[in-house]
N, C-alpha and C positions, 0 to 999 in steps of 0.2 A: 178224735172223739168217736167212740164206738156206739152205734145205735142198733138195738135189737128190734127188728121189724115187727116182732110180736107185741112189743110195747106200744106200737102205733094203733093197734085195733082196740076199741073199747071193750073192757071186761074180758080180755083174752080171746074174744071171738075172732073168727076169720072175716067177719063182715067189714067191708071198707078197706081191706088190705090192698086192693088194686089201686085205689087213688093214692094212698101214701107211698106205695111202691113207685108209681109213676112220678110223683113229686120228687122222691129220692133220686130216681134215675135222671130226671130233668136237672136237678141240682148238681149231680155228679158230672153230667155232660157239660153243663154250663161252667162248672168249676174247672174241668179239663180245658175247655176252650179259653177261659180267662188265663189259666196258667200257661198254656202254650203260646198265647198271644204275648204275654209278658216276657216269655223266654225267647221270642222270635227275633229280638234285636241283637244282631251280631256285630262285634267291633270290626271296623274295616280300615280306619286310619286315625292318626293322631298327629297334632302339631302343637306349637306353643300356645295356641288360642283355644283349641277344643279337641275332644275325642269324638270321632264320627262312628255312627252305627247305621246299619241298614237292615231292613226286614226282607229276607228272601221271599217270604210269602206274598209280598206286594209287587214283585216283579211281573210286569205285564208286557209281553211282546206283541206289538201290532205290526202291520205291514212294513212300515219304514221307521217306526219309533219304538223305543222301549221306555217304560216308566218304572220308578221305584221310590219308596219312601225312605228318607234318611233323617237321622237326628244328629244335630251338632250339640254336644254337651260341653258347654263353655267352662274353661278353667276359672275365669273371673266373670262376675256379673257384667252383662253387656250394657250399652248406652241407654237402652230402654228398660233396664231393670231385669232383663231376661237372663236365665241361667241355662236355657236350652232353646233350640230352634228345631221345629219339625218341618221338613221340606219335602216336596214332591219334585223329583228330578225327572225330566223328559230328555232322553238321550237318542241321538242319531248315531248309531254304531258304525255306519258307513263313513260319515264325514268326521267322526270323532269330535262331535260338538254336543253341548248340553245346554239346557235352560232349566231354571228353577221356576215352576209354574205356580207354586203355593208355598208360603212360609207362615208358620204360626209361632209366635214368641211365647215362651212359657216361663213362669216365675220360678219353677223348680227344675231340677235335673231330669233328664230322660222324658221330656215333654209332659211333665206332671205339673200340677199347680195351676194357678190362674192363667188364662189366656190373656196375654198383654197386648195382643193385636195381630192382625194378619196382613200379608202383602201378596201381590201377584206380579212379580217382577217381569217374567216372560221376555228375557233378552238372551239370545243365543250367544254362546261363548265357545271358543276353541279350548280344548283341554290343555292346560299348561302342565308340562312334565314336572314330576316331583310334588304334585299337590294332592290333597285329599280327593279332589274331583277326578284326577287321573285314576286313582285306585278304585273309586266307585264305578267309573265308566268301564274299566277293564274287567272288574268282577261281574258287573251286570251284563256286559256284552259277550262275555265268555260262556254264558249259560245257553 
């Protein structure tokens, strides 16, 4: 949709053009933010149960741990009615272990739709070769 900024001022005057211009710029910046956030989920792994995506913008390196947000987009609806699970991984790159500190079950793919519940599992696991977790840990720890 094309908007002529002259149409925003009453009676063709230049009065008030600053406010509509600021609103337009705010809208454009917000729209770019939303678009970039939606495009930030990158595929990383796939198995018979789900496709996995991670958001590189959420990688946080701390002194001895690294965290990242991951989405598991399920092939079939899960036992709690979920089509996707949004998770926060916490990774120890030195010991090659990880834990999921937060899980949110969603009714639709890509963590959309109703939130069907949350969990905070917090149990450390060694990375099993050939799993989605291995690919996630390798990608995040290589940065």
